[in-house]
C-alpha distance (Angstrom), angle and dihedral (degrees) to the residues before:
residue distance angle dihedral
L1 . . .
D2 3.80 . .
E3 3.80 91.8 .
A4 3.81 92.1 50.9
E5 3.81 91.3 48.1
S6 3.79 92.4 49.5
E7 3.80 88.2 54.5
G8 3.80 90.1 49.7
T9 3.80 95.7 -114.4
E10 3.78 126.9 125.9
V11 3.79 119.9 -127.8
K12 3.80 110.3 -137.5
E13 3.79 100.3 171.2
F14 3.73 128.1 47.3
P15 3.80 113.3 -105.7
S16 3.81 101.8 -107.0
Y17 3.81 93.7 -177.6
E18 3.82 91.1 58.1
A19 3.81 89.7 48.4
Q20 3.79 90.2 54.1
V21 3.81 91.6 48.5
L22 3.84 89.6 51.9
L23 3.81 90.0 45.6
I24 3.82 92.9 -121.4
D25 3.79 119.7 144.6
D26 3.81 117.2 -118.0
T27 3.82 94.7 -109.0
R28 3.80 92.7 54.5
A29 3.83 91.9 42.4
K30 3.82 91.2 51.8
S31 3.79 90.4 49.4
I32 3.81 92.7 50.7
F33 3.81 90.9 44.2
N34 3.84 93.3 50.5
Q35 3.81 91.8 46.5
E36 3.81 90.3 52.7
I37 3.81 92.4 47.6
D38 3.82 90.8 49.6
S39 3.77 91.4 46.6
R40 3.81 91.9 52.0
R41 3.81 92.2 47.0
Q42 3.80 90.7 51.0
A43 3.80 90.3 48.5
A44 3.82 90.7 50.3
L45 3.82 91.2 49.3
A46 3.80 91.2 47.5
K47 3.80 89.9 50.2
E48 3.82 91.5 50.2
K49 3.81 90.7 48.5
A50 3.81 91.8 48.7
E51 3.81 90.8 49.4
E52 3.81 90.6 49.0
E53 3.82 91.5 49.2
A54 3.81 90.3 47.7
G55 3.81 89.0 51.6
N56 3.80 90.6 49.5
L57 3.80 90.3 48.7
R58 3.81 90.6 50.8
M59 3.81 90.1 50.6
Q60 3.82 90.4 49.6
Q61 3.80 91.0 48.6
D62 3.80 90.8 48.8
A63 3.81 90.9 48.9
M64 3.81 90.6 48.5
A65 3.80 91.5 49.6
E66 3.81 90.2 49.4
L67 3.80 90.9 48.6
Q68 3.80 90.9 49.9
E69 3.81 90.4 49.7
L70 3.81 91.6 49.1
T71 3.80 90.1 47.6
R72 3.80 90.3 50.5
M73 3.80 90.8 48.6
A74 3.82 91.8 48.4
Q75 3.80 90.6 49.3
T76 3.80 90.2 50.2
M77 3.80 89.6 50.5
D78 3.82 91.6 47.1
D79 3.79 91.0 49.0
S80 3.79 91.7 51.9
D81 3.83 91.2 45.8
E82 3.78 92.1 53.4
E83 3.79 98.7 56.0
P84 3.80 107.0 126.0
V85 3.75 118.7 -115.3
K86 3.81 113.3 -113.3
K87 3.76 113.6 -103.6
T88 3.74 120.3 -118.1
A89 3.78 121.0 -144.9
G90 3.79 111.6 -72.2
S91 3.80 95.6 5.6
S92 3.75 128.4 120.7
L93 3.79 120.2 -149.0
H94 3.76 124.7 -149.9
A95 3.75 129.9 -159.4
F96 3.78 121.0 -147.2
E97 3.79 118.7 -158.8
C98 3.79 128.1 -163.4
S99 3.80 106.8 -119.2
K100 3.83 90.2 -150.1
C101 3.82 102.7 52.3
G102 3.81 107.8 3.5
Y103 3.81 97.2 -113.9
T104 3.83 107.7 157.6
L105 3.80 128.7 -147.9
Y106 3.80 126.8 -164.8
P107 3.83 106.7 -160.2
A108 3.78 120.8 -164.8
A109 3.81 116.8 -87.6
G110 3.79 111.9 -84.2
R111 3.81 92.6 20.0
E112 3.80 98.3 77.5
F113 3.80 94.8 121.6
K114 3.78 95.3 36.0
F115 3.79 99.3 48.6
Y116 3.82 94.2 127.8
G117 3.78 139.4 -5.9
D118 3.81 124.8 -87.8
S119 3.82 90.7 -93.9
F120 3.83 91.2 60.1
T121 3.82 115.3 128.0
C122 3.80 129.6 -168.6
P123 3.82 111.3 -93.5
G124 3.81 88.7 -144.0
C125 3.80 102.8 51.6
G126 3.81 109.0 -3.5
S127 3.83 96.5 -111.3
G128 3.79 118.4 151.4
K129 3.79 126.8 -99.4
D130 3.82 90.0 -95.9
A131 3.84 90.4 68.4
F132 3.85 90.4 69.2
V133 3.78 118.3 94.9
D134 3.80 129.3 -170.8
V135 3.80 106.3 -107.5
G136 3.77 95.0 -172.1
S137 3.74 143.7 -74.2
S138 3.76 126.1 -81.8
């Protein structure tokens, strides 16, 4: 069997000559031959399944790495969006935080209640303007 496999051919019949040389009757030789064929098929199927699972694992790892990168990028963008505006002399700044997701806005002084139109939605979660609460002045 090994010799036939190394040559790339498939053995379909048990080798009766080899059975005679080993002094094994045909019934026993066929049984051994069929067991070996089944064993090799099961090994090939197990190998294919393992390769498929390894491929799936690689895809999951790639997806996780991409998700982590996107999360890092979003955090970087959030951090840059949340930098407070510098105060000018005599002005008082307010911060408005989304009560649903925590996204914080720093509108320009004097525009605290006009910071966006009525159709404004939270960039973080999509909630309406009414979800923002004044979290204090700075």
